[in-house]
N, C-alpha and C positions, 0 to 999 in steps of 0.2 A: 473661516476665512471668507470675507465676502465674495460674490461672483465677480465684481469688477478688479478686486486684488488677484483673485484666482485666475481670470483671463489674463492679466498682466504678467503674473508669474509664468503663466505657461505658453507666452506668445512665441518662444523660441522653439519649443518642442512641438507646436502647432504647425510650425512651418516644414517639419520634417516628414508629415505624412499628408496624404490627400485627405480632405474632410471626412469622407465616409469611414476613414480607418484611425481616425481620432475622435475620441467620445468623452464628453464632459459634462453632457446634460444628467440632470438628476436620474431621471426615469431609467437611462441605459446604464449609469454606474451602479443602480441597484443589482443588476444582474450578476454583478462581481463582489458584491459585499460578503459574501460567505463562500466556504468550500462544504466538504462533506462533513464538517464538524460544525454543525448550523448553531450550536450553542453561542458562538461569537460571530458578530458582525461587525464590520467598518466599511464606510463608504469611501472609496479611493478619491483622490482628487482628479484623476482623469485615466482612461485606458486607451491605450495604443494598440494598433493591430498589425505587427509589421508581417511582410510577404517575403523579404529576404533578409540573410544574416546582414547585409550591410545596413539595413533599417534597425535591426536589434541593436548592432553596435552603436549606431548613431544615437539611439535612444538611451544606451547606458552612460555614453560620454556626456549627453546632456545632462543626465541626472549626476553624475559625479560632478561636472564643471558647476551646478547650480545648487549642489546640497540637498538635493531631492531623494528621498527613500524610494526603492522600487521592489516589486516583487514579480517574478516570471509565473506564468499561469498556464497549464493547458486545460484540460476537462474539468479541473477543478475538483477531482475526486479524493483530495488528501483529507484524511480522517483524523489528523493530528492538528489542524489550523495551520499546517504549514504553507498554503498558499492565500491565507487569508491577507487582505490587502492591509496597508497602514493608511489611516484617515488622511493624511497629509502627502501620500505618496501616490505613485503611479504603478498602475498594472500593466506589464507587458505581456500581452495575451499572444500566445504562440501557435493557435489552431490552424492558422493559414500556412506555418511552416510544417507542410505535412507532406513533403516529397520524399520517396525513397531514391535517392540519387543514384545509387549504384547497388547491383546485386549480383554477386560473383560466385556461382556455384561451385567453381573450381577450387576457389580458396575458403569457400564456405562462409563468407562474409557478406553483410550488407552495410551500406553507409546511408544514414537516414538523417531528415532533419528532425528536431525536438517534438515537434507537434504530430509527427505520425502515430496513429494509434497502435498500441500494442499487438492486436489480432491482425492487423493489415500486414504486419511483417511476415508472420508464418503464412497467412494467405498468399502473399507474393512469393514464397520460397517453397510453396506446396509442390507445384509442378516439377521442381528439381528434386523432389525428396527430402527437403529441409524443412526446419522450423525453427523457431524462436522459442527458447525454452522457458524463460520467466513467464508464468500465467497467472497474474493476480486475477481475482474474481471479478475485477471490472475491467478485464482485458479489452472487452468489445468496446471502451470508450476511453480508458485512461491512455495517456500518452507516453512515448519513450522517454522524453525530457523529463516528465514526473518520475517515471520509473527509475531513472539515473539519480535524480535529485534524493529520493528517499530510500534509494537500494531495496527496491521492492522484491517481494518474493512470489509466493503463489503455492498452490498444491504440489508441485513438483519441485520445489526447491530442495527437498530432502536428500534427494539424489543428484540434483545437478546445480544447485547452488544458487546465489541470489543474482541480481542484475549485475553486480561488480564483476561477477565470474563470466559474463557475457559480453562484456564492453572492453573491446580492444584498444580503442583511442576515442578522443574527444579533442574537438575544436571548440573553444569557448572564448566569450569575451568575460574578463573578471571585472569586478565592481569598479576598477579605475578606468575602465575602457581599453585595457590592453588585451589585443588578442592572442591566445595561446594555443598552441598544438601539443597534446599531450598523449604517450601510447604511440601506436602505431595502427597500420591497416593489417598488420601481420600477426598471425598465432604466435609467432617468435620473437616477440618484443624484448629488448634488454632495456637495462638500466632500472631506477627506482619505478615503483609502482604508483606513478602518479595518477592515473586513471582509477586506481583502488581508492586513493586518496579523496578524489572529485566525486566518486559515487557515495551517496548519503550525505553530500554536504548541506542539504535542506536548502538550497537556494543562497547560502550565506557567502559563497566564493564568486558567484557571477552566474552566467548562463550559458549551457551547452547550446552550440548552433549547429553543430555537426558531429554525429556519433557514428562509430563504426563498431557494428555487432557481430559476434560470433553466431554462426548458425550451426544445429547439429542434424545429423541424420535422423528421419523420423524411425521410430520403432517399429521393427517388422510386426509383431504381434502385442496384445495386451491380455492381461488377465486380471478381471476386476471383481472384486468379492465383496460383499455387503454383509457383515457379521453383527446380529443383535445381542445385547447382554441384558441382564436384569439389574444393573448398577451402573451409575457411570465409572466409578472406580475400576471395576472389572474391564470395562472397555479401556481405561487409561492403562492398567496395568498389562493388557494384552499387546499394547504397542510394545513395551519393553520385552515381552517375551519374543515378539516377532523379529526385533533388531538383535536380541541376544543370541537368536539361532543363527545368526550370520546372513541372513536375507537383507537385501537392501531394496526394497520396493520404491518404485518411481513416486507414489504418494501414499500417505496413511491420513486420513481424516477422520475425526469424530464430531458427532452431533449428538445432543441429548434430546429428551423428550420433547421439550418445549420447542426446539428446532426443528424437530422432526414433525411435529404437529403444524408447525408454520409452513414447512416446506410442503407437506402433503395438502394443506388447504390451498396453496397457491399454485402449484404445479402438477398435483396428483402422481407423483413419483412411484407409488406402490412399495413405501417402505413397510417393514414388518411391523404390525398394530402391537401395541403393549410393551414394546422394547423400551427400557429405560434409557438406552443409547445404542447407537450403532457405529460401527467401525468401517470405514471404506478402506481397502487395501488394493492397491493396484501394482502388479508386475509389468515389465514391459522389457522388451529386447528382442534377441534371436529366437527363433521358434525353438530351436533344440533346448536352448537354456532355459526358456520359460517352461517348456514341457516338464523339466526336471524339478525346477524350483516350485511349480504350483503343487506338486505331490507334497514337498516339504511344507509350504504354507499351510496346506490342508491339515496336516499331522499337527503343526503349532497351534493353529486355531481350535482344533477338538481338545487340546490340552487345556485350553483357557476357558472351557465349559460355556460355550455361547448358548443361547437360547434358541437362534437360528442363523442359519447361513444360506446365502443366495450368490450364486455364481452367474455372471452376465455371459449369456449364451452367444450374443452377437452384438454388433456395434450399437444396435438400437437400445438394447438392454443396457449396454454399458452408458450411453449417453444420458439414458433416463435416470440412472444412478446419479451420474455427475450434475445433471440438471437440478436435482433435488438439492444436492449440496451447496451448487452455486447459486442458488435462489434465496438460500436462507436470510442474507442481510436485509432483502428487501421485503422478503415475506414476513420478516418479524414484526413488521408494520401493521399486519392484520391482528397482532396480539396486543399491541400498545401503540399509542399516538407517538411515543418518543422512546428513543433509546440511545445510551451511549456505548460507543464500541471501544473495548479495551485491546491491547496489544502486547501484554506481558509474555514473558517467555520463563519457563522454570526448566530446570535439568530434567531430561527424559524420564530418568529413573524415579524422580519424584512426581510425575504426571498424577498419578492415581491420588496421591496424597495431596496434591494442590486442589484436585476437583472436589475432594471431599471438603477442604476448607472453603472454597468458593460455596458449596451448597449451605454449609454452616453459616456464612456470611450473609447469603440470601435469607436464610431463616430469620437470623438474628435482627436484620435491618428490615424485613418485611416487604423487601423490594425483590421482585422475580429477576433471576438472572438466566438468560439462556446460554448455552455453550455450544460453539461450533469453532473448531480449530484444525491447525495443522499439527495433528498429533505427532507425526514423526520427529519433529524437531522442536517439540515442546513449545510450540507458539501459540498461545492461548488467545481466544476472541470471545470474551465474555460480553454479552450484549445486557446491558443494565437496562431494564424496562421501567418507565415511567410516565406520568400524565403532566406536561409542562403547564398544563392549565390550572393544576392544584397548586396553591401558594406552598413553596417551601419543597416542592418534590424535586425540583432540579437540583436544589443544593444537598437534598439527602442522596440522589443518585451521583452526585460529584463526590460525596463523602464515601461512598461505597467504592467509586473507582479509584480514590486515593489508597482505600484499603487495598485493593488489589495489586496496586502497584507495590505497595510495602510488602505485600505477601511475595511477590515475585523477586523482589531484592532480598528479602530475608532467607528464601530458599536458594540463594545463589544464581539467581536468572537475571533477567534484564527487564527494563520498563519499555522497550520496545524491540519487536522482531523484525516488522516491516512497514510500519506507519510512521517511523520518525518520533522524534521527541516534539518538533513544532512547538506550538504555544500551549499545548494540552497538558505535557509532562513535564515542561522545563524546570518547574519547581522542585522535580524528584532527582533532577542531574547531580546535584552534590549528595544526594542520598546513595548514589550508585559509586561516584568516582571523588576521590580525595581532591583537596583544594589544588594541589599542585597539577593534577592530571586537567581538572577543569580549565586552570590557568593556562596550561598547554594548548588546550581546544582554542582558547580565546586568542591566543598568539598566532594560532595557525588562521584562524578566521582574519584577524586583522594584516596578516601578510598578504591577503587577497582584497581586503575591504579596509583600508585605513580609515577611512570616513563612518564605516558601519552603515552604509546605505543599501545593502543587498538584504533584503527581508529581514529587516530589524524586528525584535521583539519574540524572535522563535529561539529555541532550543536553549538559550541562557537564560538563567534565572535572575530576577530583580529588574527585567527591563520592563517599558510601559505596556500594560496591555490593552488589546482593543475591547470593545465594550461587549459584556456578557448579554446576550439576547435571548429571546425566546428560541425553543428547540423546534424542531420537526425534520421530517425526511427531507432529503435533497429533491429538487424538483425533477431530476432525471429518475430518481429512485420512485417518485410517486407515478411517473410515466412508464415505469417498468422497464426502462432503458439500462439502467445499471444496478449492479449489486455491490453491496460494501464488504470489503475483505479485511 
């Protein structure tokens, strides 16, 4: 579209925003052409930066009236291309919708705008002995709106569940411009679980403009153990042993040798040298209960024949263990100029088997794969390492990613645990669900968005794809600000 035609088309939208919050020059739009999945890029027609819910509503209604596609975006940390713009569409950037509107310690709830950064909620709740449980590794920069859109998880979702388990109510503007309120501000909501339906919609229903969150009491004590094994499979099988014992840790995470190497180089976390894999297990809760469970955990771990076991003696050691784990995604950039992050899930009982299969896939393809993942719920995050400057390497890496998705489906798992389908894995949706189920998904989407203007090209196969581009680290990763999960 020529600049003149573009300006004419956008004239009505321009009137809704001050000049500094309406962006359509080429250089500024470039900052929004990709999210965490840098393999795909598309420059939007324009970007608007609302500061109020009314401005979001006005922008969506303008898009609906003018048949212009839009995508809502917070920090752009999506790893499935979920917040990738459409070339002839609008980006509605929500970072300035970042107010915590209300925090009620008595009801243990917080009402927030979608652009509030995840970690800010826990920091605001901390003086009251409360916190917000979902903790993606990007929680220092990712926003609550994105967490809702992709039903994000994190290390502690094993015990406490995903974002949908901690959202009580949502005020949203649908793709038609209608403003709806679903759920409630109470933990005793009645009626259909519409908030559960909205969570994980990947931006296809509309935009959440006000979100009521459930807060939890902070655990009294933590017991954090780092266990080294001589094989990745042994670490995976240890996860099943812990769960089979009846324990329910707050978190269980696994890192393989490549991930350990990267984390050690980046943050010097003092992980055991020579281990083929480490398992992090964290118990949390009342002091008396944890005192009992830590003895039980010690016996279970001893039976799994570890090569080393380290128990965090204090908060400093605990934070060092977690710093190593949460640094991996950006630290892997020290091992490879490019990498793809997969987000498949396998049944927990088949975790060890899946890891052996991934190792074989790495050997057969000649492509290194680093593994770091939420072991407790079987959520794999293989990092497929490659050099995008070498002809054909990106497509070879994508072929490996496709094999990993097929592996998860064949083992009875899922193509996504917390990143969403986005545009990265949309072609695999029919591999997981039969035609009638995909059709039901489509009819649900159209109920909210009959014109298909909300984040088109995502989740459903056969839709037009933005251009595949060169790959690389997200600019915030290069700066060491965020980590991918």
